[in-house]
C-alpha positions as protocol buffer text, in pm:
chain_id: "A"
residue {
  index: 1
  type: UNK
  ca { x: 9754 y: 6549 z: 6394 }
}
residue {
  index: 2
  type: UNK
  ca { x: 9582 y: 6520 z: 6730 }
}
residue {
  index: 3
  type: UNK
  ca { x: 9302 y: 6268 z: 6762 }
}
residue {
  index: 4
  type: UNK
  ca { x: 9114 y: 6467 z: 7023 }
}
residue {
  index: 5
  type: UNK
  ca { x: 9088 y: 6816 z: 7160 }
}
residue {
  index: 6
  type: UNK
  ca { x: 9138 y: 6667 z: 7505 }
}
residue {
  index: 7
  type: UNK
  ca { x: 9483 y: 6539 z: 7402 }
}
residue {
  index: 8
  type: UNK
  ca { x: 9571 y: 6881 z: 7259 }
}
residue {
  index: 9
  type: UNK
  ca { x: 9465 y: 7054 z: 7580 }
}
residue {
  index: 10
  type: UNK
  ca { x: 9667 y: 6807 z: 7782 }
}
residue {
  index: 11
  type: UNK
  ca { x: 9975 y: 6883 z: 7573 }
}
residue {
  index: 12
  type: UNK
  ca { x: 9918 y: 7255 z: 7622 }
}
residue {
  index: 13
  type: UNK
  ca { x: 9905 y: 7212 z: 7998 }
}
residue {
  index: 14
  type: UNK
  ca { x: 10198 y: 6972 z: 8028 }
}
residue {
  index: 15
  type: UNK
  ca { x: 10428 y: 7175 z: 7802 }
}
residue {
  index: 16
  type: UNK
  ca { x: 10301 y: 7508 z: 7937 }
}
residue {
  index: 17
  type: UNK
  ca { x: 10250 y: 7648 z: 7585 }
}
residue {
  index: 18
  type: UNK
  ca { x: 9943 y: 7808 z: 7423 }
}
residue {
  index: 19
  type: UNK
  ca { x: 9709 y: 7594 z: 7218 }
}
residue {
  index: 20
  type: UNK
  ca { x: 9814 y: 7751 z: 6890 }
}
residue {
  index: 21
  type: UNK
  ca { x: 10174 y: 7650 z: 6958 }
}
residue {
  index: 22
  type: UNK
  ca { x: 10065 y: 7294 z: 7033 }
}
residue {
  index: 23
  type: UNK
  ca { x: 9908 y: 7269 z: 6690 }
}
residue {
  index: 24
  type: UNK
  ca { x: 10198 y: 7444 z: 6520 }
}
residue {
  index: 25
  type: UNK
  ca { x: 10454 y: 7206 z: 6667 }
}
residue {
  index: 26
  type: UNK
  ca { x: 10247 y: 6909 z: 6555 }
}
residue {
  index: 27
  type: UNK
  ca { x: 10227 y: 7056 z: 6205 }
}
residue {
  index: 28
  type: UNK
  ca { x: 10604 y: 7110 z: 6199 }
}
residue {
  index: 29
  type: UNK
  ca { x: 10659 y: 6751 z: 6303 }
}
residue {
  index: 30
  type: UNK
  ca { x: 10424 y: 6612 z: 6038 }
}
residue {
  index: 31
  type: UNK
  ca { x: 10551 y: 6836 z: 5757 }
}
residue {
  index: 32
  type: UNK
  ca { x: 10916 y: 6826 z: 5854 }
}
residue {
  index: 33
  type: UNK
  ca { x: 10955 y: 7204 z: 5861 }
}
residue {
  index: 34
  type: UNK
  ca { x: 11084 y: 7462 z: 6103 }
}
residue {
  index: 35
  type: UNK
  ca { x: 10856 y: 7677 z: 6316 }
}
residue {
  index: 36
  type: UNK
  ca { x: 10957 y: 7988 z: 6120 }
}
residue {
  index: 37
  type: UNK
  ca { x: 10875 y: 7827 z: 5783 }
}
residue {
  index: 38
  type: UNK
  ca { x: 10547 y: 7695 z: 5917 }
}
residue {
  index: 39
  type: UNK
  ca { x: 10446 y: 8034 z: 6053 }
}
residue {
  index: 40
  type: UNK
  ca { x: 10537 y: 8208 z: 5727 }
}
residue {
  index: 41
  type: UNK
  ca { x: 10326 y: 7959 z: 5533 }
}
residue {
  index: 42
  type: UNK
  ca { x: 10027 y: 8009 z: 5762 }
}
residue {
  index: 43
  type: UNK
  ca { x: 10067 y: 8386 z: 5741 }
}
residue {
  index: 44
  type: UNK
  ca { x: 10040 y: 8362 z: 5361 }
}
residue {
  index: 45
  type: UNK
  ca { x: 9697 y: 8206 z: 5408 }
}
residue {
  index: 46
  type: UNK
  ca { x: 9589 y: 8508 z: 5612 }
}
residue {
  index: 47
  type: UNK
  ca { x: 9714 y: 8733 z: 5330 }
}
residue {
  index: 48
  type: UNK
  ca { x: 9520 y: 8527 z: 5076 }
}
residue {
  index: 49
  type: UNK
  ca { x: 9202 y: 8564 z: 5283 }
}
residue {
  index: 50
  type: UNK
  ca { x: 9254 y: 8938 z: 5300 }
}
residue {
  index: 51
  type: UNK
  ca { x: 9311 y: 8964 z: 4925 }
}
residue {
  index: 52
  type: UNK
  ca { x: 8996 y: 8766 z: 4846 }
}
residue {
  index: 53
  type: UNK
  ca { x: 8796 y: 9004 z: 5062 }
}
residue {
  index: 54
  type: UNK
  ca { x: 8961 y: 9317 z: 4922 }
}
residue {
  index: 55
  type: UNK
  ca { x: 8929 y: 9207 z: 4559 }
}
residue {
  index: 56
  type: UNK
  ca { x: 8556 y: 9135 z: 4573 }
}
residue {
  index: 57
  type: UNK
  ca { x: 8384 y: 9259 z: 4259 }
}
residue {
  index: 58
  type: UNK
  ca { x: 8011 y: 9328 z: 4301 }
}
residue {
  index: 59
  type: UNK
  ca { x: 7966 y: 9319 z: 3924 }
}
residue {
  index: 60
  type: UNK
  ca { x: 8105 y: 8969 z: 3890 }
}
residue {
  index: 61
  type: UNK
  ca { x: 7863 y: 8677 z: 3860 }
}
residue {
  index: 62
  type: UNK
  ca { x: 7917 y: 8304 z: 3853 }
}
residue {
  index: 63
  type: UNK
  ca { x: 7893 y: 8125 z: 3518 }
}
residue {
  index: 64
  type: UNK
  ca { x: 7549 y: 7996 z: 3614 }
}
residue {
  index: 65
  type: UNK
  ca { x: 7425 y: 8344 z: 3705 }
}
residue {
  index: 66
  type: UNK
  ca { x: 7304 y: 8214 z: 4041 }
}
residue {
  index: 67
  type: UNK
  ca { x: 7560 y: 8404 z: 4247 }
}
residue {
  index: 68
  type: UNK
  ca { x: 7680 y: 8762 z: 4227 }
}
residue {
  index: 69
  type: UNK
  ca { x: 7625 y: 9096 z: 4395 }
}
residue {
  index: 70
  type: UNK
  ca { x: 7482 y: 8966 z: 4723 }
}
residue {
  index: 71
  type: UNK
  ca { x: 7755 y: 9114 z: 4940 }
}
residue {
  index: 72
  type: UNK
  ca { x: 7708 y: 9454 z: 4776 }
}
residue {
  index: 73
  type: UNK
  ca { x: 7336 y: 9446 z: 4855 }
}
residue {
  index: 74
  type: UNK
  ca { x: 7411 y: 9366 z: 5217 }
}
residue {
  index: 75
  type: UNK
  ca { x: 7672 y: 9641 z: 5234 }
}
residue {
  index: 76
  type: UNK
  ca { x: 7420 y: 9892 z: 5101 }
}
residue {
  index: 77
  type: UNK
  ca { x: 7175 y: 9799 z: 5375 }
}
residue {
  index: 78
  type: UNK
  ca { x: 7452 y: 9809 z: 5636 }
}
residue {
  index: 79
  type: UNK
  ca { x: 7576 y: 10148 z: 5524 }
}
residue {
  index: 80
  type: UNK
  ca { x: 7223 y: 10287 z: 5533 }
}
residue {
  index: 81
  type: UNK
  ca { x: 7200 y: 10208 z: 5904 }
}
residue {
  index: 82
  type: UNK
  ca { x: 6899 y: 9983 z: 5849 }
}
residue {
  index: 83
  type: UNK
  ca { x: 7049 y: 9664 z: 5989 }
}
residue {
  index: 84
  type: UNK
  ca { x: 6951 y: 9583 z: 6347 }
}
residue {
  index: 85
  type: UNK
  ca { x: 7218 y: 9322 z: 6423 }
}
residue {
  index: 86
  type: UNK
  ca { x: 7509 y: 9554 z: 6501 }
}
residue {
  index: 87
  type: UNK
  ca { x: 7823 y: 9649 z: 6313 }
}
residue {
  index: 88
  type: UNK
  ca { x: 8028 y: 9338 z: 6395 }
}
residue {
  index: 89
  type: UNK
  ca { x: 7767 y: 9086 z: 6284 }
}
residue {
  index: 90
  type: UNK
  ca { x: 7680 y: 9299 z: 5980 }
}
residue {
  index: 91
  type: UNK
  ca { x: 8043 y: 9300 z: 5870 }
}
residue {
  index: 92
  type: UNK
  ca { x: 8076 y: 8926 z: 5933 }
}
residue {
  index: 93
  type: UNK
  ca { x: 7776 y: 8862 z: 5709 }
}
residue {
  index: 94
  type: UNK
  ca { x: 7913 y: 9081 z: 5432 }
}
residue {
  index: 95
  type: UNK
  ca { x: 8258 y: 8924 z: 5440 }
}
residue {
  index: 96
  type: UNK
  ca { x: 8118 y: 8571 z: 5440 }
}
residue {
  index: 97
  type: UNK
  ca { x: 7926 y: 8651 z: 5123 }
}
residue {
  index: 98
  type: UNK
  ca { x: 8230 y: 8811 z: 4961 }
}
residue {
  index: 99
  type: UNK
  ca { x: 8453 y: 8510 z: 5000 }
}
residue {
  index: 100
  type: UNK
  ca { x: 8188 y: 8250 z: 4925 }
}
residue {
  index: 101
  type: UNK
  ca { x: 8096 y: 8441 z: 4609 }
}
residue {
  index: 102
  type: UNK
  ca { x: 8463 y: 8450 z: 4516 }
}
residue {
  index: 103
  type: UNK
  ca { x: 8464 y: 8072 z: 4522 }
}
residue {
  index: 104
  type: UNK
  ca { x: 8154 y: 8050 z: 4304 }
}
residue {
  index: 105
  type: UNK
  ca { x: 8312 y: 8296 z: 4058 }
}
residue {
  index: 106
  type: UNK
  ca { x: 8634 y: 8092 z: 4036 }
}
residue {
  index: 107
  type: UNK
  ca { x: 8850 y: 8338 z: 4229 }
}
residue {
  index: 108
  type: UNK
  ca { x: 9127 y: 8236 z: 4467 }
}
residue {
  index: 109
  type: UNK
  ca { x: 9007 y: 8138 z: 4812 }
}
residue {
  index: 110
  type: UNK
  ca { x: 9143 y: 7950 z: 5111 }
}
residue {
  index: 111
  type: UNK
  ca { x: 8956 y: 7624 z: 5166 }
}
residue {
  index: 112
  type: UNK
  ca { x: 8894 y: 7652 z: 5538 }
}
residue {
  index: 113
  type: UNK
  ca { x: 8828 y: 7368 z: 5568 }
}
residue {
  index: 114
  type: UNK
  ca { x: 8659 y: 7331 z: 5227 }
}
residue {
  index: 115
  type: UNK
  ca { x: 8584 y: 7549 z: 4926 }
}
residue {
  index: 116
  type: UNK
  ca { x: 8212 y: 7535 z: 4997 }
}
residue {
  index: 117
  type: UNK
  ca { x: 8267 y: 7668 z: 5351 }
}
residue {
  index: 118
  type: UNK
  ca { x: 8548 y: 7909 z: 5262 }
}
residue {
  index: 119
  type: UNK
  ca { x: 8366 y: 8222 z: 5377 }
}
residue {
  index: 120
  type: UNK
  ca { x: 8307 y: 8134 z: 5741 }
}
residue {
  index: 121
  type: UNK
  ca { x: 8653 y: 8156 z: 5897 }
}
residue {
  index: 122
  type: UNK
  ca { x: 8774 y: 8461 z: 5699 }
}
residue {
  index: 123
  type: UNK
  ca { x: 8453 y: 8648 z: 5782 }
}
residue {
  index: 124
  type: UNK
  ca { x: 8515 y: 8608 z: 6154 }
}
residue {
  index: 125
  type: UNK
  ca { x: 8893 y: 8657 z: 6146 }
}
residue {
  index: 126
  type: UNK
  ca { x: 8897 y: 8961 z: 5918 }
}
residue {
  index: 127
  type: UNK
  ca { x: 8608 y: 9132 z: 6092 }
}
residue {
  index: 128
  type: UNK
  ca { x: 8784 y: 9090 z: 6425 }
}
residue {
  index: 129
  type: UNK
  ca { x: 9101 y: 9230 z: 6275 }
}
residue {
  index: 130
  type: UNK
  ca { x: 8928 y: 9537 z: 6133 }
}
residue {
  index: 131
  type: UNK
  ca { x: 8717 y: 9606 z: 6439 }
}
residue {
  index: 132
  type: UNK
  ca { x: 8994 y: 9552 z: 6696 }
}
residue {
  index: 133
  type: UNK
  ca { x: 9305 y: 9642 z: 6493 }
}
residue {
  index: 134
  type: UNK
  ca { x: 9462 y: 9299 z: 6540 }
}
residue {
  index: 135
  type: UNK
  ca { x: 9800 y: 9231 z: 6382 }
}
residue {
  index: 136
  type: UNK
  ca { x: 9850 y: 8966 z: 6114 }
}
residue {
  index: 137
  type: UNK
  ca { x: 10067 y: 8766 z: 6354 }
}
residue {
  index: 138
  type: UNK
  ca { x: 9778 y: 8736 z: 6599 }
}
residue {
  index: 139
  type: UNK
  ca { x: 9550 y: 8614 z: 6320 }
}
residue {
  index: 140
  type: UNK
  ca { x: 9817 y: 8367 z: 6212 }
}
residue {
  index: 141
  type: UNK
  ca { x: 9832 y: 8222 z: 6562 }
}
residue {
  index: 142
  type: UNK
  ca { x: 9454 y: 8202 z: 6561 }
}
residue {
  index: 143
  type: UNK
  ca { x: 9462 y: 8018 z: 6230 }
}
residue {
  index: 144
  type: UNK
  ca { x: 9664 y: 7741 z: 6392 }
}
residue {
  index: 145
  type: UNK
  ca { x: 9385 y: 7703 z: 6647 }
}
residue {
  index: 146
  type: UNK
  ca { x: 9133 y: 7674 z: 6364 }
}
residue {
  index: 147
  type: UNK
  ca { x: 9350 y: 7426 z: 6178 }
}
residue {
  index: 148
  type: UNK
  ca { x: 9395 y: 7217 z: 6489 }
}
residue {
  index: 149
  type: UNK
  ca { x: 9021 y: 7202 z: 6552 }
}
residue {
  index: 150
  type: UNK
  ca { x: 8961 y: 7111 z: 6189 }
}
residue {
  index: 151
  type: UNK
  ca { x: 9226 y: 6842 z: 6208 }
}
residue {
  index: 152
  type: UNK
  ca { x: 9058 y: 6678 z: 6506 }
}
residue {
  index: 153
  type: UNK
  ca { x: 8721 y: 6690 z: 6330 }
}
residue {
  index: 154
  type: UNK
  ca { x: 8875 y: 6528 z: 6023 }
}
residue {
  index: 155
  type: UNK
  ca { x: 9019 y: 6249 z: 6237 }
}
residue {
  index: 156
  type: UNK
  ca { x: 8701 y: 6184 z: 6436 }
}
residue {
  index: 157
  type: UNK
  ca { x: 8433 y: 6258 z: 6175 }
}
residue {
  index: 158
  type: UNK
  ca { x: 8465 y: 6424 z: 5833 }
}
residue {
  index: 159
  type: UNK
  ca { x: 8510 y: 6756 z: 5656 }
}
residue {
  index: 160
  type: UNK
  ca { x: 8341 y: 6635 z: 5338 }
}
residue {
  index: 161
  type: UNK
  ca { x: 7986 y: 6714 z: 5233 }
}
residue {
  index: 162
  type: UNK
  ca { x: 7981 y: 6396 z: 5028 }
}
residue {
  index: 163
  type: UNK
  ca { x: 8065 y: 6192 z: 5336 }
}
residue {
  index: 164
  type: UNK
  ca { x: 7880 y: 6378 z: 5608 }
}
residue {
  index: 165
  type: UNK
  ca { x: 7649 y: 6642 z: 5466 }
}
residue {
  index: 166
  type: UNK
  ca { x: 7691 y: 7018 z: 5498 }
}
residue {
  index: 167
  type: UNK
  ca { x: 7729 y: 6981 z: 5875 }
}
residue {
  index: 168
  type: UNK
  ca { x: 8076 y: 6850 z: 5789 }
}
residue {
  index: 169
  type: UNK
  ca { x: 8158 y: 7162 z: 5587 }
}
residue {
  index: 170
  type: UNK
  ca { x: 7970 y: 7466 z: 5719 }
}
residue {
  index: 171
  type: UNK
  ca { x: 7933 y: 7304 z: 6061 }
}
residue {
  index: 172
  type: UNK
  ca { x: 8305 y: 7227 z: 6089 }
}
residue {
  index: 173
  type: UNK
  ca { x: 8400 y: 7573 z: 5962 }
}
residue {
  index: 174
  type: UNK
  ca { x: 8170 y: 7729 z: 6220 }
}
residue {
  index: 175
  type: UNK
  ca { x: 8325 y: 7521 z: 6499 }
}
residue {
  index: 176
  type: UNK
  ca { x: 8672 y: 7623 z: 6383 }
}
residue {
  index: 177
  type: UNK
  ca { x: 8578 y: 7991 z: 6365 }
}
residue {
  index: 178
  type: UNK
  ca { x: 8406 y: 7989 z: 6705 }
}
residue {
  index: 179
  type: UNK
  ca { x: 8708 y: 7842 z: 6881 }
}
residue {
  index: 180
  type: UNK
  ca { x: 8939 y: 8076 z: 6696 }
}
residue {
  index: 181
  type: UNK
  ca { x: 8740 y: 8383 z: 6795 }
}
residue {
  index: 182
  type: UNK
  ca { x: 8750 y: 8278 z: 7160 }
}
residue {
  index: 183
  type: UNK
  ca { x: 9128 y: 8250 z: 7132 }
}
residue {
  index: 184
  type: UNK
  ca { x: 9148 y: 8604 z: 6991 }
}
residue {
  index: 185
  type: UNK
  ca { x: 8920 y: 8733 z: 7266 }
}
residue {
  index: 186
  type: UNK
  ca { x: 9156 y: 8594 z: 7530 }
}
residue {
  index: 187
  type: UNK
  ca { x: 8951 y: 8293 z: 7631 }
}
residue {
  index: 188
  type: UNK
  ca { x: 9109 y: 7987 z: 7785 }
}
residue {
  index: 189
  type: UNK
  ca { x: 9140 y: 7642 z: 7630 }
}
residue {
  index: 190
  type: UNK
  ca { x: 8819 y: 7511 z: 7785 }
}
residue {
  index: 191
  type: UNK
  ca { x: 8627 y: 7809 z: 7647 }
}
residue {
  index: 192
  type: UNK
  ca { x: 8776 y: 7743 z: 7303 }
}
residue {
  index: 193
  type: UNK
  ca { x: 8645 y: 7387 z: 7321 }
}
residue {
  index: 194
  type: UNK
  ca { x: 8305 y: 7498 z: 7450 }
}
residue {
  index: 195
  type: UNK
  ca { x: 8265 y: 7748 z: 7167 }
}
residue {
  index: 196
  type: UNK
  ca { x: 8351 y: 7485 z: 6906 }
}
residue {
  index: 197
  type: UNK
  ca { x: 8109 y: 7238 z: 7060 }
}
residue {
  index: 198
  type: UNK
  ca { x: 7827 y: 7492 z: 7081 }
}
residue {
  index: 199
  type: UNK
  ca { x: 7879 y: 7600 z: 6721 }
}
residue {
  index: 200
  type: UNK
  ca { x: 7875 y: 7249 z: 6576 }
}
residue {
  index: 201
  type: UNK
  ca { x: 7582 y: 7137 z: 6793 }
}
residue {
  index: 202
  type: UNK
  ca { x: 7374 y: 7413 z: 6635 }
}
residue {
  index: 203
  type: UNK
  ca { x: 7437 y: 7281 z: 6285 }
}
residue {
  index: 204
  type: UNK
  ca { x: 7420 y: 6905 z: 6339 }
}
residue {
  index: 205
  type: UNK
  ca { x: 7222 y: 6729 z: 6068 }
}
residue {
  index: 206
  type: UNK
  ca { x: 7265 y: 7002 z: 5807 }
}
residue {
  index: 207
  type: UNK
  ca { x: 7209 y: 6851 z: 5463 }
}
residue {
  index: 208
  type: UNK
  ca { x: 7434 y: 6897 z: 5162 }
}
residue {
  index: 209
  type: UNK
  ca { x: 7186 y: 6958 z: 4882 }
}
residue {
  index: 210
  type: UNK
  ca { x: 7346 y: 7185 z: 4617 }
}
residue {
  index: 211
  type: UNK
  ca { x: 7107 y: 7299 z: 4347 }
}
residue {
  index: 212
  type: UNK
  ca { x: 7216 y: 7165 z: 4008 }
}
residue {
  index: 213
  type: UNK
  ca { x: 7519 y: 7017 z: 4179 }
}
residue {
  index: 214
  type: UNK
  ca { x: 7687 y: 7358 z: 4200 }
}
residue {
  index: 215
  type: UNK
  ca { x: 7852 y: 7497 z: 4513 }
}
residue {
  index: 216
  type: UNK
  ca { x: 7632 y: 7806 z: 4493 }
}
residue {
  index: 217
  type: UNK
  ca { x: 7274 y: 7759 z: 4615 }
}
residue {
  index: 218
  type: UNK
  ca { x: 7228 y: 7731 z: 4910 }
}
residue {
  index: 219
  type: UNK
  ca { x: 7600 y: 7706 z: 4984 }
}
residue {
  index: 220
  type: UNK
  ca { x: 7695 y: 8073 z: 4957 }
}
residue {
  index: 221
  type: UNK
  ca { x: 7430 y: 8193 z: 5201 }
}
residue {
  index: 222
  type: UNK
  ca { x: 7503 y: 7909 z: 5440 }
}
residue {
  index: 223
  type: UNK
  ca { x: 7846 y: 8064 z: 5489 }
}
residue {
  index: 224
  type: UNK
  ca { x: 7664 y: 8358 z: 5650 }
}
residue {
  index: 225
  type: UNK
  ca { x: 7477 y: 8124 z: 5884 }
}
residue {
  index: 226
  type: UNK
  ca { x: 7799 y: 7946 z: 5978 }
}
residue {
  index: 227
  type: UNK
  ca { x: 7990 y: 8265 z: 6049 }
}
residue {
  index: 228
  type: UNK
  ca { x: 7717 y: 8429 z: 6258 }
}
residue {
  index: 229
  type: UNK
  ca { x: 7667 y: 8103 z: 6447 }
}
residue {
  index: 230
  type: UNK
  ca { x: 8040 y: 8105 z: 6523 }
}
residue {
  index: 231
  type: UNK
  ca { x: 8022 y: 8454 z: 6673 }
}
residue {
  index: 232
  type: UNK
  ca { x: 7721 y: 8380 z: 6893 }
}
residue {
  index: 233
  type: UNK
  ca { x: 7878 y: 8052 z: 7008 }
}
residue {
  index: 234
  type: UNK
  ca { x: 8201 y: 8232 z: 7098 }
}
residue {
  index: 235
  type: UNK
  ca { x: 8007 y: 8493 z: 7293 }
}
residue {
  index: 236
  type: UNK
  ca { x: 7826 y: 8224 z: 7490 }
}
residue {
  index: 237
  type: UNK
  ca { x: 8154 y: 8050 z: 7572 }
}
residue {
  index: 238
  type: UNK
  ca { x: 8317 y: 8378 z: 7679 }
}
residue {
  index: 239
  type: UNK
  ca { x: 8019 y: 8442 z: 7907 }
}
residue {
  index: 240
  type: UNK
  ca { x: 8095 y: 8117 z: 8085 }
}
residue {
  index: 241
  type: UNK
  ca { x: 7829 y: 7903 z: 7916 }
}
residue {
  index: 242
  type: UNK
  ca { x: 7959 y: 7551 z: 7871 }
}
residue {
  index: 243
  type: UNK
  ca { x: 7858 y: 7275 z: 7634 }
}
residue {
  index: 244
  type: UNK
  ca { x: 7705 y: 6993 z: 7835 }
}
residue {
  index: 245
  type: UNK
  ca { x: 7842 y: 6750 z: 7575 }
}
residue {
  index: 246
  type: UNK
  ca { x: 8225 y: 6750 z: 7553 }
}
residue {
  index: 247
  type: UNK
  ca { x: 8361 y: 6880 z: 7226 }
}
residue {
  index: 248
  type: UNK
  ca { x: 8516 y: 6551 z: 7112 }
}
residue {
  index: 249
  type: UNK
  ca { x: 8183 y: 6376 z: 7167 }
}
residue {
  index: 250
  type: UNK
  ca { x: 8011 y: 6646 z: 6960 }
}
residue {
  index: 251
  type: UNK
  ca { x: 8255 y: 6575 z: 6677 }
}
residue {
  index: 252
  type: UNK
  ca { x: 8179 y: 6203 z: 6711 }
}
residue {
  index: 253
  type: UNK
  ca { x: 7805 y: 6273 z: 6699 }
}
residue {
  index: 254
  type: UNK
  ca { x: 7850 y: 6467 z: 6378 }
}
residue {
  index: 255
  type: UNK
  ca { x: 8035 y: 6173 z: 6226 }
}
residue {
  index: 256
  type: UNK
  ca { x: 7760 y: 5933 z: 6332 }
}
residue {
  index: 257
  type: UNK
  ca { x: 7486 y: 6155 z: 6190 }
}
residue {
  index: 258
  type: UNK
  ca { x: 7677 y: 6184 z: 5863 }
}
residue {
  index: 259
  type: UNK
  ca { x: 7704 y: 5808 z: 5829 }
}
residue {
  index: 260
  type: UNK
  ca { x: 7330 y: 5774 z: 5879 }
}
residue {
  index: 261
  type: UNK
  ca { x: 7238 y: 6039 z: 5623 }
}
residue {
  index: 262
  type: UNK
  ca { x: 7083 y: 5908 z: 5301 }
}
residue {
  index: 263
  type: UNK
  ca { x: 7292 y: 5971 z: 4991 }
}
residue {
  index: 264
  type: UNK
  ca { x: 7026 y: 6209 z: 4858 }
}
residue {
  index: 265
  type: UNK
  ca { x: 7141 y: 6476 z: 5104 }
}
residue {
  index: 266
  type: UNK
  ca { x: 7514 y: 6414 z: 5083 }
}
residue {
  index: 267
  type: UNK
  ca { x: 7623 y: 6631 z: 4788 }
}
residue {
  index: 268
  type: UNK
  ca { x: 7452 y: 6421 z: 4522 }
}
residue {
  index: 269
  type: UNK
  ca { x: 7195 y: 6691 z: 4431 }
}
residue {
  index: 270
  type: UNK
  ca { x: 6923 y: 6426 z: 4443 }
}
residue {
  index: 271
  type: UNK
  ca { x: 6734 y: 6545 z: 4751 }
}
residue {
  index: 272
  type: UNK
  ca { x: 6658 y: 6834 z: 4980 }
}
residue {
  index: 273
  type: UNK
  ca { x: 6660 y: 7175 z: 4814 }
}
residue {
  index: 274
  type: UNK
  ca { x: 6817 y: 7026 z: 4502 }
}
residue {
  index: 275
  type: UNK
  ca { x: 6500 y: 6823 z: 4441 }
}
residue {
  index: 276
  type: UNK
  ca { x: 6258 y: 7117 z: 4470 }
}
residue {
  index: 277
  type: UNK
  ca { x: 6063 y: 7205 z: 4152 }
}
residue {
  index: 278
  type: UNK
  ca { x: 6244 y: 7536 z: 4107 }
}
residue {
  index: 279
  type: UNK
  ca { x: 6580 y: 7367 z: 4162 }
}
residue {
  index: 280
  type: UNK
  ca { x: 6499 y: 7108 z: 3896 }
}
residue {
  index: 281
  type: UNK
  ca { x: 6414 y: 7389 z: 3653 }
}
residue {
  index: 282
  type: UNK
  ca { x: 6752 y: 7549 z: 3726 }
}
residue {
  index: 283
  type: UNK
  ca { x: 6926 y: 7217 z: 3672 }
}
residue {
  index: 284
  type: UNK
  ca { x: 6759 y: 7172 z: 3335 }
}
residue {
  index: 285
  type: UNK
  ca { x: 6862 y: 7524 z: 3237 }
}
residue {
  index: 286
  type: UNK
  ca { x: 7221 y: 7453 z: 3337 }
}
residue {
  index: 287
  type: UNK
  ca { x: 7230 y: 7150 z: 3105 }
}
residue {
  index: 288
  type: UNK
  ca { x: 7157 y: 7379 z: 2809 }
}
residue {
  index: 289
  type: UNK
  ca { x: 7440 y: 7620 z: 2880 }
}
């Protein structure tokens, strides 16, 4: 696993191979598998993301009753032509809710990088595929880019809400998705890094404050924020807008912020939204179930 995006970019340049291949070869080395086996495994993850999206049930609710039907409501508004954000963003929002709700309702998801942030990357990848007719192989290559970015974040900071707040989950997922979208759009390695940096910078300091300790409120809707943030960050990078802070330093900053966060906003459900009066009422209700 690479310790920095700069090292990964250097390997891409020296070996004259695309960034996704750099990360795939590193994965093959670490796992002791062939490139074909590695690619087939990664492609299965794309299939799993697609199935989660396709199998969304608007009638299904989580055991707590806090999550269920949100994606269907958004789809209804989208289909009516009332949304002002455009078809791509509208679809991204809907798909993020579908997958995140699937997690809350105990359906199969791909933790990318975590269960709580599982809707961000699929929302961006699958929307791109549907809108631009991309092949599964292209998405599989893109998933290596996402995995590589996530791996660097894990090495330099954290992917855990308990360790670093929701910036480490939704923020990391957004950085992964932003870089991945730039790859799919034909951006270069520097633009991939800029998109990831811009995405994470926008979510630095995000608290992890799940109501009643469940990965439902506000987690499910935060997947929408993370996915839309990824798209706008990718668009900025593709336009030539650079992050003034290098991507590896942004990852480091996230790690530092996480270490300075009080435990009340690091997945303990003791602070933030979880400590609001309404949230405390919900928590008491959950104890009686």
